[in-house]
N, CA and C atoms of all chains as a GROMACS GRO file, in nm:
protein
  588
    1MET      N    1  -1.530  -1.565  -2.347
    1MET     CA    2  -1.564  -1.478  -2.226
    1MET      C    3  -1.480  -1.373  -2.280
    2SER      N    4  -1.512  -1.258  -2.292
    2SER     CA    5  -1.414  -1.149  -2.284
    2SER      C    6  -1.454  -1.040  -2.189
    3VAL      N    7  -1.324  -1.004  -2.116
    3VAL     CA    8  -1.354  -0.903  -2.003
    3VAL      C    9  -1.314  -0.781  -2.064
    4LYS      N   10  -1.407  -0.688  -2.030
    4LYS     CA   11  -1.398  -0.564  -2.079
    4LYS      C   12  -1.455  -0.428  -1.980
    5VAL      N   13  -1.414  -0.356  -2.002
    5VAL     CA   14  -1.474  -0.216  -1.933
    5VAL      C   15  -1.621  -0.196  -2.001
    6GLY      N   16  -1.723  -0.209  -1.916
    6GLY     CA   17  -1.874  -0.164  -1.960
    6GLY      C   18  -1.941  -0.295  -1.997
    7LYS      N   19  -1.885  -0.422  -1.988
    7LYS     CA   20  -1.938  -0.559  -1.964
    7LYS      C   21  -1.951  -0.641  -1.852
    8LYS      N   22  -2.043  -0.722  -1.831
    8LYS     CA   23  -2.068  -0.777  -1.704
    8LYS      C   24  -1.931  -0.856  -1.660
    9ALA      N   25  -1.891  -0.869  -1.531
    9ALA     CA   26  -1.786  -0.918  -1.491
    9ALA      C   27  -1.820  -1.082  -1.490
   10PRO      N   28  -1.711  -1.163  -1.527
   10PRO     CA   29  -1.768  -1.305  -1.540
   10PRO      C   30  -1.784  -1.343  -1.387
   11GLU      N   31  -1.900  -1.446  -1.361
   11GLU     CA   32  -1.939  -1.516  -1.248
   11GLU      C   33  -1.833  -1.617  -1.204
   12PHE      N   34  -1.831  -1.641  -1.064
   12PHE     CA   35  -1.727  -1.741  -1.030
   12PHE      C   36  -1.759  -1.770  -0.883
   13THR      N   37  -1.744  -1.876  -0.818
   13THR     CA   38  -1.749  -1.934  -0.709
   13THR      C   39  -1.620  -1.992  -0.642
   14ALA      N   40  -1.600  -1.959  -0.536
   14ALA     CA   41  -1.453  -2.036  -0.492
   14ALA      C   42  -1.446  -2.028  -0.342
   15ASP      N   43  -1.382  -2.108  -0.291
   15ASP     CA   44  -1.335  -2.128  -0.132
   15ASP      C   45  -1.274  -1.989  -0.115
   16ALA      N   46  -1.312  -1.926   0.035
   16ALA     CA   47  -1.233  -1.828   0.076
   16ALA      C   48  -1.192  -1.842   0.217
   17LEU      N   49  -1.084  -1.783   0.256
   17LEU     CA   50  -1.066  -1.741   0.391
   17LEU      C   51  -1.124  -1.613   0.434
   18ASP      N   52  -1.236  -1.628   0.505
   18ASP     CA   53  -1.281  -1.483   0.531
   18ASP      C   54  -1.281  -1.458   0.710
   19ARG      N   55  -1.166  -1.379   0.750
   19ARG     CA   56  -1.151  -1.352   0.865
   19ARG      C   57  -1.126  -1.482   0.967
   20GLY      N   58  -1.041  -1.584   0.901
   20GLY     CA   59  -1.018  -1.682   0.962
   20GLY      C   60  -1.113  -1.808   0.946
   21GLU      N   61  -1.222  -1.764   0.878
   21GLU     CA   62  -1.343  -1.893   0.866
   21GLU      C   63  -1.311  -1.906   0.726
   22VAL      N   64  -1.312  -2.061   0.688
   22VAL     CA   65  -1.313  -2.088   0.526
   22VAL      C   66  -1.471  -2.107   0.483
   23ARG      N   67  -1.487  -2.028   0.385
   23ARG     CA   68  -1.650  -2.064   0.313
   23ARG      C   69  -1.642  -2.044   0.178
   24LYS      N   70  -1.736  -2.093   0.104
   24LYS     CA   71  -1.766  -2.080  -0.016
   24LYS      C   72  -1.824  -1.934  -0.058
   25LEU      N   73  -1.782  -1.879  -0.159
   25LEU     CA   74  -1.805  -1.754  -0.208
   25LEU      C   75  -1.846  -1.730  -0.368
   26SER      N   76  -1.925  -1.635  -0.365
   26SER     CA   77  -1.940  -1.628  -0.508
   26SER      C   78  -1.977  -1.487  -0.536
   27LEU      N   79  -1.943  -1.436  -0.657
   27LEU     CA   80  -1.910  -1.293  -0.696
   27LEU      C   81  -2.075  -1.235  -0.698
   28ALA      N   82  -2.173  -1.357  -0.729
   28ALA     CA   83  -2.295  -1.291  -0.728
   28ALA      C   84  -2.357  -1.249  -0.582
   29ASP      N   85  -2.287  -1.296  -0.472
   29ASP     CA   86  -2.327  -1.262  -0.341
   29ASP      C   87  -2.331  -1.112  -0.313
   30TYR      N   88  -2.250  -1.036  -0.394
   30TYR     CA   89  -2.227  -0.901  -0.381
   30TYR      C   90  -2.289  -0.800  -0.476
   31ARG      N   91  -2.402  -0.867  -0.581
   31ARG     CA   92  -2.463  -0.768  -0.644
   31ARG      C   93  -2.552  -0.667  -0.570
   32GLY      N   94  -2.539  -0.548  -0.600
   32GLY     CA   95  -2.590  -0.435  -0.536
   32GLY      C   96  -2.492  -0.365  -0.459
   33ARG      N   97  -2.359  -0.408  -0.457
   33ARG     CA   98  -2.239  -0.345  -0.377
   33ARG      C   99  -2.110  -0.320  -0.473
   34TRP      N  100  -2.059  -0.234  -0.464
   34TRP     CA  101  -1.924  -0.229  -0.558
   34TRP      C  102  -1.817  -0.329  -0.509
   35VAL      N  103  -1.753  -0.362  -0.581
   35VAL     CA  104  -1.652  -0.487  -0.564
   35VAL      C  105  -1.524  -0.469  -0.637
   36MET      N  106  -1.403  -0.455  -0.513
   36MET     CA  107  -1.283  -0.437  -0.589
   36MET      C  108  -1.196  -0.582  -0.599
   37LEU      N  109  -1.202  -0.638  -0.738
   37LEU     CA  110  -1.103  -0.785  -0.733
   37LEU      C  111  -0.982  -0.731  -0.743
   38PHE      N  112  -0.866  -0.822  -0.656
   38PHE     CA  113  -0.753  -0.816  -0.650
   38PHE      C  114  -0.671  -0.913  -0.674
   39PHE      N  115  -0.621  -0.973  -0.785
   39PHE     CA  116  -0.564  -1.088  -0.814
   39PHE      C  117  -0.405  -1.066  -0.799
   40TYR      N  118  -0.325  -1.138  -0.774
   40TYR     CA  119  -0.187  -1.134  -0.747
   40TYR      C  120  -0.074  -1.277  -0.757
   41PRO      N  121   0.016  -1.256  -0.739
   41PRO     CA  122   0.082  -1.393  -0.828
   41PRO      C  123   0.114  -1.500  -0.704
   42ALA      N  124   0.133  -1.453  -0.559
   42ALA     CA  125   0.134  -1.560  -0.474
   42ALA      C  126   0.162  -1.508  -0.345
   43ASP      N  127   0.107  -1.572  -0.243
   43ASP     CA  128   0.134  -1.548  -0.101
   43ASP      C  129   0.292  -1.521  -0.059
   44PHE      N  130   0.343  -1.444   0.036
   44PHE     CA  131   0.446  -1.480   0.069
   44PHE      C  132   0.555  -1.395  -0.008
   45SER      N  133   0.489  -1.294  -0.106
   45SER     CA  134   0.559  -1.240  -0.226
   45SER      C  135   0.522  -1.090  -0.205
   46MET      N  136   0.606  -0.982  -0.297
   46MET     CA  137   0.570  -0.884  -0.284
   46MET      C  138   0.467  -0.849  -0.388
   47VAL      N  139   0.353  -0.804  -0.303
   47VAL     CA  140   0.199  -0.805  -0.393
   47VAL      C  141   0.152  -0.670  -0.375
   48MET      N  142  -0.079  -0.709  -0.073
   48MET     CA  143  -0.217  -0.679  -0.021
   48MET      C  144  -0.184  -0.656   0.115
   49ALA      N  145  -0.088  -0.632   0.158
   49ALA     CA  146  -0.072  -0.543   0.295
   49ALA      C  147  -0.141  -0.422   0.283
   50ALA      N  148  -0.109  -0.348   0.168
   50ALA     CA  149  -0.147  -0.210   0.145
   50ALA      C  150  -0.283  -0.195   0.129
   51VAL      N  151  -0.332  -0.305   0.078
   51VAL     CA  152  -0.493  -0.316   0.046
   51VAL      C  153  -0.561  -0.335   0.224
   52ALA      N  154  -0.486  -0.417   0.285
   52ALA     CA  155  -0.535  -0.435   0.399
   52ALA      C  156  -0.537  -0.278   0.498
   53VAL      N  157  -0.428  -0.198   0.488
   53VAL     CA  158  -0.432  -0.093   0.549
   53VAL      C  159  -0.534   0.000   0.508
   54LYS      N  160  -0.569  -0.007   0.364
   54LYS     CA  161  -0.677   0.082   0.335
   54LYS      C  162  -0.796   0.029   0.324
   55TYR      N  163  -0.832  -0.107   0.371
   55TYR     CA  164  -0.964  -0.139   0.388
   55TYR      C  165  -1.062  -0.072   0.435
   56PRO      N  166  -1.058   0.006   0.557
   56PRO     CA  167  -1.125   0.076   0.604
   56PRO      C  168  -1.212   0.173   0.501
   57ALA      N  169  -1.105   0.229   0.402
   57ALA     CA  170  -1.146   0.338   0.309
   57ALA      C  171  -1.246   0.275   0.209
   58PHE      N  172  -1.200   0.141   0.183
   58PHE     CA  173  -1.294   0.079   0.085
   58PHE      C  174  -1.433   0.056   0.164
   59LYS      N  175  -1.447  -0.004   0.255
   59LYS     CA  176  -1.555  -0.023   0.341
   59LYS      C  177  -1.643   0.088   0.344
   60GLU      N  178  -1.587   0.217   0.355
   60GLU     CA  179  -1.666   0.370   0.391
   60GLU      C  180  -1.730   0.404   0.262
   61LEU      N  181  -1.672   0.353   0.163
   61LEU     CA  182  -1.722   0.367   0.020
   61LEU      C  183  -1.805   0.248  -0.035
   62GLY      N  184  -1.869   0.163   0.074
   62GLY     CA  185  -1.966   0.062   0.036
   62GLY      C  186  -1.897  -0.046  -0.048
   63THR      N  187  -1.773  -0.051  -0.051
   63THR     CA  188  -1.712  -0.121  -0.152
   63THR      C  189  -1.652  -0.288  -0.053
   64GLU      N  190  -1.663  -0.401  -0.135
   64GLU     CA  191  -1.612  -0.499  -0.072
   64GLU      C  192  -1.500  -0.542  -0.137
   65VAL      N  193  -1.383  -0.563  -0.098
   65VAL     CA  194  -1.267  -0.615  -0.141
   65VAL      C  195  -1.229  -0.774  -0.138
   66LEU      N  196  -1.222  -0.834  -0.248
   66LEU     CA  197  -1.194  -0.993  -0.236
   66LEU      C  198  -1.041  -0.985  -0.334
   67THR      N  199  -0.949  -1.080  -0.260
   67THR     CA  200  -0.823  -1.083  -0.300
   67THR      C  201  -0.815  -1.237  -0.356
   68LEU      N  202  -0.737  -1.256  -0.466
   68LEU     CA  203  -0.736  -1.387  -0.521
   68LEU      C  204  -0.596  -1.424  -0.579
   69SER      N  205  -0.549  -1.537  -0.533
   69SER     CA  206  -0.436  -1.621  -0.582
   69SER      C  207  -0.441  -1.749  -0.611
   70VAL      N  208  -0.355  -1.842  -0.670
   70VAL     CA  209  -0.363  -1.970  -0.673
   70VAL      C  210  -0.318  -2.041  -0.580
   71ASP      N  211  -0.305  -1.987  -0.457
   71ASP     CA  212  -0.252  -2.056  -0.369
   71ASP      C  213  -0.371  -2.109  -0.283
   72SER      N  214  -0.325  -2.223  -0.193
   72SER     CA  215  -0.431  -2.287  -0.133
   72SER      C  216  -0.480  -2.176   0.008
   73ILE      N  217  -0.596  -2.257   0.035
   73ILE     CA  218  -0.662  -2.197   0.180
   73ILE      C  219  -0.562  -2.194   0.304
   74ASP      N  220  -0.494  -2.318   0.296
   74ASP     CA  221  -0.385  -2.320   0.401
   74ASP      C  222  -0.269  -2.230   0.376
   75SER      N  223  -0.242  -2.192   0.264
   75SER     CA  224  -0.146  -2.080   0.236
   75SER      C  225  -0.158  -1.971   0.259
   76HIS      N  226  -0.308  -1.926   0.244
   76HIS     CA  227  -0.336  -1.808   0.282
   76HIS      C  228  -0.343  -1.782   0.414
   77LYS      N  229  -0.366  -1.887   0.499
   77LYS     CA  230  -0.423  -1.876   0.635
   77LYS      C  231  -0.282  -1.842   0.689
   78GLY      N  232  -0.168  -1.942   0.661
   78GLY     CA  233  -0.030  -1.916   0.711
   78GLY      C  234   0.028  -1.759   0.645
   79TRP      N  235   0.006  -1.718   0.560
   79TRP     CA  236   0.056  -1.573   0.514
   79TRP      C  237  -0.011  -1.480   0.595
   80ARG      N  238  -0.163  -1.497   0.617
   80ARG     CA  239  -0.243  -1.388   0.668
   80ARG      C  240  -0.199  -1.407   0.852
   81GLU      N  241  -0.151  -1.515   0.885
   81GLU     CA  242  -0.116  -1.532   1.037
   81GLU      C  243   0.034  -1.490   1.044
   82LYS      N  244   0.118  -1.523   0.951
   82LYS     CA  245   0.261  -1.491   0.988
   82LYS      C  246   0.324  -1.366   0.926
   83GLU      N  247   0.257  -1.301   0.840
   83GLU     CA  248   0.318  -1.209   0.749
   83GLU      C  249   0.241  -1.068   0.793
   84LEU      N  250   0.123  -1.106   0.708
   84LEU     CA  251   0.013  -0.993   0.693
   84LEU      C  252  -0.009  -0.928   0.827
   85SER      N  253  -0.021  -1.006   0.939
   85SER     CA  254  -0.062  -0.980   1.068
   85SER      C  255   0.077  -0.885   1.122
   86GLN      N  256   0.169  -0.890   1.072
   86GLN     CA  257   0.308  -0.833   1.103
   86GLN      C  258   0.303  -0.676   1.067
   87MET      N  259   0.226  -0.703   0.929
   87MET     CA  260   0.258  -0.558   0.866
   87MET      C  261   0.145  -0.452   0.898
   88VAL      N  262   0.017  -0.532   0.903
   88VAL     CA  263  -0.110  -0.480   0.972
   88VAL      C  264  -0.187  -0.512   1.068
   89ARG      N  265  -0.246  -0.420   1.164
   89ARG     CA  266  -0.288  -0.429   1.272
   89ARG      C  267  -0.408  -0.531   1.234
   90GLY      N  268  -0.449  -0.654   1.287
   90GLY     CA  269  -0.589  -0.725   1.247
   90GLY      C  270  -0.561  -0.808   1.133
   91GLY      N  271  -0.437  -0.793   1.055
   91GLY     CA  272  -0.437  -0.874   0.927
   91GLY      C  273  -0.532  -0.817   0.812
   92ALA      N  274  -0.566  -0.940   0.747
   92ALA     CA  275  -0.635  -0.900   0.627
   92ALA      C  276  -0.792  -0.930   0.689
   93LEU      N  277  -0.875  -0.822   0.659
   93LEU     CA  278  -1.007  -0.850   0.691
   93LEU      C  279  -1.093  -0.872   0.607
   94PHE      N  280  -1.056  -0.883   0.448
   94PHE     CA  281  -1.135  -0.908   0.362
   94PHE      C  282  -1.098  -1.066   0.326
   95PRO      N  283  -1.239  -1.101   0.247
   95PRO     CA  284  -1.212  -1.251   0.213
   95PRO      C  285  -1.103  -1.271   0.094
   96MET      N  286  -1.001  -1.381   0.130
   96MET     CA  287  -0.887  -1.410   0.051
   96MET      C  288  -0.940  -1.558  -0.023
   97LEU      N  289  -0.968  -1.547  -0.165
   97LEU     CA  290  -0.997  -1.657  -0.220
   97LEU      C  291  -0.888  -1.739  -0.288
   98SER      N  292  -0.926  -1.860  -0.298
   98SER     CA  293  -0.824  -1.960  -0.369
   98SER      C  294  -0.843  -2.009  -0.485
   99ASP      N  295  -0.798  -1.963  -0.597
   99ASP     CA  296  -0.805  -1.997  -0.722
   99ASP      C  297  -0.730  -2.097  -0.786
  100PRO      N  298  -0.722  -2.232  -0.739
  100PRO     CA  299  -0.612  -2.301  -0.781
  100PRO      C  300  -0.639  -2.337  -0.925
  101GLU      N  301  -0.509  -2.358  -1.010
  101GLU     CA  302  -0.504  -2.359  -1.126
  101GLU      C  303  -0.570  -2.245  -1.216
  102GLY      N  304  -0.574  -2.151  -1.162
  102GLY     CA  305  -0.611  -2.012  -1.216
  102GLY      C  306  -0.752  -2.001  -1.301
  103ARG      N  307  -0.817  -2.106  -1.260
  103ARG     CA  308  -0.938  -2.099  -1.333
  103ARG      C  309  -1.016  -1.971  -1.346
  104ILE      N  310  -1.022  -1.883  -1.222
  104ILE     CA  311  -1.096  -1.756  -1.234
  104ILE      C  312  -1.013  -1.652  -1.311
  105GLY      N  313  -0.890  -1.669  -1.267
  105GLY     CA  314  -0.770  -1.561  -1.333
  105GLY      C  315  -0.779  -1.593  -1.487
  106ALA      N  316  -0.812  -1.725  -1.532
  106ALA     CA  317  -0.837  -1.724  -1.702
  106ALA      C  318  -0.937  -1.648  -1.731
  107LEU      N  319  -1.071  -1.665  -1.626
  107LEU     CA  320  -1.167  -1.610  -1.695
  107LEU      C  321  -1.152  -1.458  -1.716
  108TYR      N  322  -1.072  -1.392  -1.642
  108TYR     CA  323  -1.048  -1.267  -1.618
  108TYR      C  324  -0.924  -1.211  -1.738
  109GLY      N  325  -0.864  -1.317  -1.785
  109GLY     CA  326  -0.750  -1.272  -1.850
  109GLY      C  327  -0.635  -1.242  -1.811
  110VAL      N  328  -0.604  -1.325  -1.677
  110VAL     CA  329  -0.475  -1.275  -1.603
  110VAL      C  330  -0.419  -1.394  -1.552
  111TYR      N  331  -0.453  -1.505  -1.621
  111TYR     CA  332  -0.356  -1.635  -1.572
  111TYR      C  333  -0.257  -1.654  -1.678
  112ASP      N  334  -0.142  -1.648  -1.591
  112ASP     CA  335  -0.020  -1.693  -1.689
  112ASP      C  336   0.010  -1.840  -1.666
  113SER      N  337  -0.019  -1.923  -1.781
  113SER     CA  338  -0.019  -2.042  -1.754
  113SER      C  339   0.142  -2.100  -1.760
  114GLU      N  340   0.209  -2.044  -1.827
  114GLU     CA  341   0.373  -2.072  -1.808
  114GLU      C  342   0.429  -2.078  -1.662
  115ARG      N  343   0.384  -1.953  -1.567
  115ARG     CA  344   0.426  -1.987  -1.450
  115ARG      C  345   0.345  -2.025  -1.358
  116GLY      N  346   0.229  -2.035  -1.385
  116GLY     CA  347   0.131  -2.101  -1.330
  116GLY      C  348   0.086  -2.028  -1.219
  117VAL      N  349   0.044  -1.887  -1.202
  117VAL     CA  350   0.002  -1.807  -1.132
  117VAL      C  351  -0.092  -1.677  -1.207
  118ASP      N  352  -0.170  -1.598  -1.102
  118ASP     CA  353  -0.230  -1.488  -1.137
  118ASP      C  354  -0.163  -1.382  -1.164
  119GLN      N  355  -0.164  -1.308  -1.270
  119GLN     CA  356  -0.098  -1.174  -1.276
  119GLN      C  357  -0.172  -1.068  -1.190
  120ARG      N  358  -0.089  -0.964  -1.153
  120ARG     CA  359  -0.134  -0.863  -1.038
  120ARG      C  360  -0.249  -0.796  -1.117
  121GLY      N  361  -0.363  -0.824  -1.132
  121GLY     CA  362  -0.473  -0.758  -1.187
  121GLY      C  363  -0.574  -0.687  -1.091
  122ARG      N  364  -0.653  -0.592  -1.128
  122ARG     CA  365  -0.738  -0.515  -1.052
  122ARG      C  366  -0.875  -0.497  -1.120
  123PHE      N  367  -0.986  -0.546  -1.084
  123PHE     CA  368  -1.103  -0.511  -1.172
  123PHE      C  369  -1.205  -0.442  -1.039
  124LEU      N  370  -1.265  -0.342  -1.106
  124LEU     CA  371  -1.359  -0.257  -1.027
  124LEU      C  372  -1.501  -0.299  -1.096
  125ILE      N  373  -1.588  -0.345  -1.032
  125ILE     CA  374  -1.712  -0.387  -1.034
  125ILE      C  375  -1.823  -0.300  -0.983
  126ASP      N  376  -1.920  -0.250  -1.058
  126ASP     CA  377  -2.033  -0.183  -0.995
  126ASP      C  378  -2.151  -0.248  -0.952
  127PRO      N  379  -2.240  -0.200  -0.857
  127PRO     CA  380  -2.336  -0.269  -0.816
  127PRO      C  381  -2.395  -0.373  -0.918
  128MET      N  382  -2.447  -0.330  -1.047
  128MET     CA  383  -2.468  -0.406  -1.158
  128MET      C  384  -2.419  -0.520  -1.174
  129GLY      N  385  -2.281  -0.534  -1.142
  129GLY     CA  386  -2.208  -0.632  -1.184
  129GLY      C  387  -2.121  -0.602  -1.310
  130VAL      N  388  -2.103  -0.456  -1.336
  130VAL     CA  389  -2.036  -0.428  -1.479
  130VAL      C  390  -1.896  -0.424  -1.424
  131ILE      N  391  -1.802  -0.438  -1.526
  131ILE     CA  392  -1.680  -0.385  -1.515
  131ILE      C  393  -1.660  -0.226  -1.519
  132GLN      N  394  -1.605  -0.158  -1.451
  132GLN     CA  395  -1.578  -0.012  -1.462
  132GLN      C  396  -1.437   0.031  -1.444
  133SER      N  397  -1.325  -0.046  -1.446
  133SER     CA  398  -1.194  -0.039  -1.428
  133SER      C  399  -1.132  -0.152  -1.420
  134ILE      N  400  -1.016  -0.156  -1.526
  134ILE     CA  401  -0.911  -0.258  -1.508
  134ILE      C  402  -0.796  -0.206  -1.502
  135GLU      N  403  -0.709  -0.289  -1.440
  135GLU     CA  404  -0.536  -0.275  -1.439
  135GLU      C  405  -0.483  -0.376  -1.408
  136ILE      N  406  -0.381  -0.423  -1.499
  136ILE     CA  407  -0.295  -0.534  -1.512
  136ILE      C  408  -0.135  -0.486  -1.504
  137VAL      N  409  -0.064  -0.544  -1.414
  137VAL     CA  410   0.065  -0.492  -1.393
  137VAL      C  411   0.157  -0.594  -1.419
  138SER      N  412   0.274  -0.598  -1.487
  138SER     CA  413   0.375  -0.713  -1.497
  138SER      C  414   0.435  -0.732  -1.341
  139ASP      N  415   0.505  -0.858  -1.351
  139ASP     CA  416   0.547  -0.905  -1.187
  139ASP      C  417   0.637  -0.796  -1.123
  140PRO      N  418   0.712  -0.717  -1.201
  140PRO     CA  419   0.823  -0.642  -1.106
  140PRO      C  420   0.744  -0.538  -1.031
  141VAL      N  421   0.651  -0.478  -1.082
  141VAL     CA  422   0.598  -0.376  -1.022
  141VAL      C  423   0.471  -0.370  -0.943
  142GLY      N  424   0.478  -0.314  -0.825
  142GLY     CA  425   0.342  -0.299  -0.733
  142GLY      C  426   0.229  -0.212  -0.792
  143ARG      N  427   0.146  -0.239  -0.724
  143ARG     CA  428   0.037  -0.137  -0.757
  143ARG      C  429   0.025  -0.031  -0.665
  144ASP      N  430  -0.047   0.087  -0.704
  144ASP     CA  431  -0.106   0.225  -0.622
  144ASP      C  432  -0.250   0.200  -0.606
  145ILE      N  433  -0.262   0.178  -0.444
  145ILE     CA  434  -0.390   0.156  -0.377
  145ILE      C  435  -0.464   0.283  -0.388
  146ALA      N  436  -0.366   0.416  -0.382
  146ALA     CA  437  -0.428   0.546  -0.397
  146ALA      C  438  -0.525   0.567  -0.520
  147GLU      N  439  -0.460   0.509  -0.604
  147GLU     CA  440  -0.503   0.526  -0.768
  147GLU      C  441  -0.646   0.456  -0.766
  148ALA      N  442  -0.666   0.324  -0.708
  148ALA     CA  443  -0.758   0.248  -0.680
  148ALA      C  444  -0.864   0.302  -0.637
  149LEU      N  445  -0.857   0.359  -0.534
  149LEU     CA  446  -0.946   0.437  -0.450
  149LEU      C  447  -1.001   0.562  -0.540
  150ARG      N  448  -0.901   0.618  -0.569
  150ARG     CA  449  -0.931   0.759  -0.657
  150ARG      C  450  -1.039   0.737  -0.782
  151GLN      N  451  -1.013   0.604  -0.844
  151GLN     CA  452  -1.098   0.571  -0.948
  151GLN      C  453  -1.239   0.528  -0.917
  152LEU      N  454  -1.238   0.470  -0.774
  152LEU     CA  455  -1.356   0.416  -0.714
  152LEU      C  456  -1.431   0.562  -0.682
  153ARG      N  457  -1.401   0.642  -0.617
  153ARG     CA  458  -1.447   0.781  -0.571
  153ARG      C  459  -1.511   0.836  -0.692
  154ALA      N  460  -1.430   0.835  -0.825
  154ALA     CA  461  -1.476   0.914  -0.939
  154ALA      C  462  -1.601   0.837  -0.978
  155LEU      N  463  -1.584   0.706  -0.989
  155LEU     CA  464  -1.686   0.646  -1.061
  155LEU      C  465  -1.838   0.675  -0.959
  156GLN      N  466  -1.814   0.650  -0.847
  156GLN     CA  467  -1.938   0.670  -0.759
  156GLN      C  468  -1.986   0.812  -0.770
  157HIS      N  469  -1.910   0.904  -0.783
  157HIS     CA  470  -1.926   1.049  -0.797
  157HIS      C  471  -2.022   1.058  -0.930
  158HIS      N  472  -1.962   1.009  -1.021
  158HIS     CA  473  -2.039   0.997  -1.162
  158HIS      C  474  -2.175   0.937  -1.161
  159GLN      N  475  -2.182   0.797  -1.077
  159GLN     CA  476  -2.312   0.743  -1.078
  159GLN      C  477  -2.404   0.847  -1.007
  160ALA      N  478  -2.367   0.906  -0.895
  160ALA     CA  479  -2.435   0.976  -0.810
  160ALA      C  480  -2.471   1.116  -0.876
  161THR      N  481  -2.401   1.194  -0.963
  161THR     CA  482  -2.444   1.302  -1.020
  161THR      C  483  -2.414   1.326  -1.171
  162GLY      N  484  -2.373   1.227  -1.244
  162GLY     CA  485  -2.376   1.259  -1.395
  162GLY      C  486  -2.250   1.317  -1.414
  163ASP      N  487  -2.181   1.385  -1.323
  163ASP     CA  488  -2.063   1.446  -1.343
  163ASP      C  489  -1.928   1.390  -1.429
  164TYR      N  490  -1.836   1.441  -1.496
  164TYR     CA  491  -1.745   1.396  -1.564
  164TYR      C  492  -1.611   1.432  -1.485
  165MET      N  493  -1.539   1.344  -1.449
  165MET     CA  494  -1.429   1.381  -1.364
  165MET      C  495  -1.277   1.383  -1.464
  166PRO      N  496  -1.238   1.509  -1.467
  166PRO     CA  497  -1.096   1.500  -1.537
  166PRO      C  498  -0.970   1.442  -1.510
  167CYS      N  499  -0.888   1.454  -1.590
  167CYS     CA  500  -0.747   1.395  -1.546
  167CYS      C  501  -0.723   1.448  -1.402
  168GLY      N  502  -0.655   1.338  -1.305
  168GLY     CA  503  -0.642   1.358  -1.175
  168GLY      C  504  -0.706   1.431  -1.080
  169TRP      N  505  -0.816   1.389  -1.126
  169TRP     CA  506  -0.959   1.454  -1.053
  169TRP      C  507  -0.946   1.356  -0.881
  170GLU      N  508  -0.964   1.464  -0.800
  170GLU     CA  509  -0.990   1.420  -0.654
  170GLU      C  510  -1.099   1.481  -0.607
  171PRO      N  511  -1.177   1.444  -0.500
  171PRO     CA  512  -1.289   1.510  -0.439
  171PRO      C  513  -1.227   1.670  -0.399
  172GLY      N  514  -1.321   1.739  -0.460
  172GLY     CA  515  -1.283   1.918  -0.407
  172GLY      C  516  -1.246   1.971  -0.561
  173LYS      N  517  -1.167   1.887  -0.631
  173LYS     CA  518  -1.156   1.953  -0.778
  173LYS      C  519  -1.256   1.958  -0.882
  174PRO      N  520  -1.222   2.041  -0.957
  174PRO     CA  521  -1.344   2.064  -1.047
  174PRO      C  522  -1.401   1.955  -1.124
  175THR      N  523  -1.507   1.937  -1.168
  175THR     CA  524  -1.571   1.849  -1.244
  175THR      C  525  -1.640   1.914  -1.375
  176LEU      N  526  -1.686   1.812  -1.461
  176LEU     CA  527  -1.724   1.879  -1.612
  176LEU      C  528  -1.876   1.818  -1.613
  177THR      N  529  -1.965   1.893  -1.685
  177THR     CA  530  -2.087   1.794  -1.705
  177THR      C  531  -2.045   1.750  -1.820
  178LYS      N  532  -2.147   1.669  -1.860
  178LYS     CA  533  -2.135   1.573  -1.984
  178LYS      C  534  -2.087   1.665  -2.124
  179ASP      N  535  -2.199   1.762  -2.146
  179ASP     CA  536  -2.148   1.847  -2.248
  179ASP      C  537  -2.020   1.932  -2.236
  180GLN      N  538  -2.000   1.983  -2.119
  180GLN     CA  539  -1.864   2.044  -2.134
  180GLN      C  540  -1.743   1.925  -2.148
  181SER      N  541  -1.744   1.813  -2.098
  181SER     CA  542  -1.641   1.698  -2.144
  181SER      C  543  -1.615   1.701  -2.284
  182ARG      N  544  -1.684   1.733  -2.379
  182ARG     CA  545  -1.669   1.729  -2.503
  182ARG      C  546  -1.677   1.848  -2.606
  183SER      N  547  -1.678   1.939  -2.510
  183SER     CA  548  -1.718   2.065  -2.601
  183SER      C  549  -1.600   2.148  -2.665
  184GLY      N  550  -1.510   2.106  -2.664
  184GLY     CA  551  -1.382   2.192  -2.696
  184GLY      C  552  -1.324   2.304  -2.611
  185GLU      N  553  -1.430   2.323  -2.500
  185GLU     CA  554  -1.390   2.431  -2.424
  185GLU      C  555  -1.370   2.414  -2.277
  186ILE      N  556  -1.306   2.264  -2.249
  186ILE     CA  557  -1.272   2.242  -2.144
  186ILE      C  558  -1.164   2.333  -2.066
  187TRP      N  559  -1.068   2.395  -2.133
  187TRP     CA  560  -0.969   2.484  -2.083
  187TRP      C  561  -1.037   2.589  -2.014
  188LYS      N  562  -1.162   2.624  -2.041
  188LYS     CA  563  -1.223   2.728  -1.982
  188LYS      C  564  -1.258   2.687  -1.832
  189GLU      N  565  -1.256   2.555  -1.818
  189GLU     CA  566  -1.334   2.505  -1.658
  189GLU      C  567  -1.208   2.424  -1.581
  190TRP      N  568  -1.086   2.362  -1.673
  190TRP     CA  569  -0.996   2.285  -1.619
  190TRP      C  570  -0.853   2.324  -1.663
  191LYS      N  571  -0.776   2.339  -1.561
  191LYS     CA  572  -0.629   2.350  -1.585
  191LYS      C  573  -0.553   2.260  -1.554
  192THR      N  574  -0.447   2.235  -1.606
  192THR     CA  575  -0.347   2.128  -1.630
  192THR      C  576  -0.320   2.094  -1.489
  193ARG      N  577  -0.297   2.242  -1.398
  193ARG     CA  578  -0.251   2.193  -1.282
  193ARG      C  579  -0.324   2.090  -1.173
  194HIS      N  580  -0.458   2.105  -1.232
  194HIS     CA  581  -0.573   2.040  -1.189
  194HIS      C  582  -0.549   1.884  -1.173
  195ALA      N  583  -0.453   1.840  -1.263
  195ALA     CA  584  -0.395   1.690  -1.296
  195ALA      C  585  -0.326   1.651  -1.199
  196PHE      N  586  -0.260   1.734  -1.097
  196PHE     CA  587  -0.162   1.684  -1.029
  196PHE      C  588  -0.153   1.718  -0.903
   0.00000   0.00000   0.00000
């Protein structure tokens, strides 16, 4: 899988904390909308 | 992520969902959201915070650092078709610029709506170029370097 501008974003499913609720979430759920993914090293750190 | 939380309404206005990811557990996200983020931003984080244990998703996106066991600070902007339109990856000591992320989002949306090309430093209200102008060799007629700043 190569991640490049102009290529499809890799699909994934993960557990998420969404406004205090825990749920499973997939990137595919957001097809039809813009999505900004932010990866960061760790909670409780400068991010 | 506090800066992202502050600007979350701007992302929502642009019809954009924010998803954040780190290798931390859901319990850690809970603690951080309640103890720290809510101190910095009213309401805390209103976007989904994903748990990426072992950096499985980070590895898919090329940001997982296996030596440190963390996801690097990466930003991926994905359009409604699921295509990546912008990537930024920054090393650990340097924080990101959320205003730049929003600027690129606005520029990409403007392009998809109008077909226009947005030169260096474009913000809403600044000159745009047509596709032909963008490669005409005569950009200087439309665009001045002061528009970049």
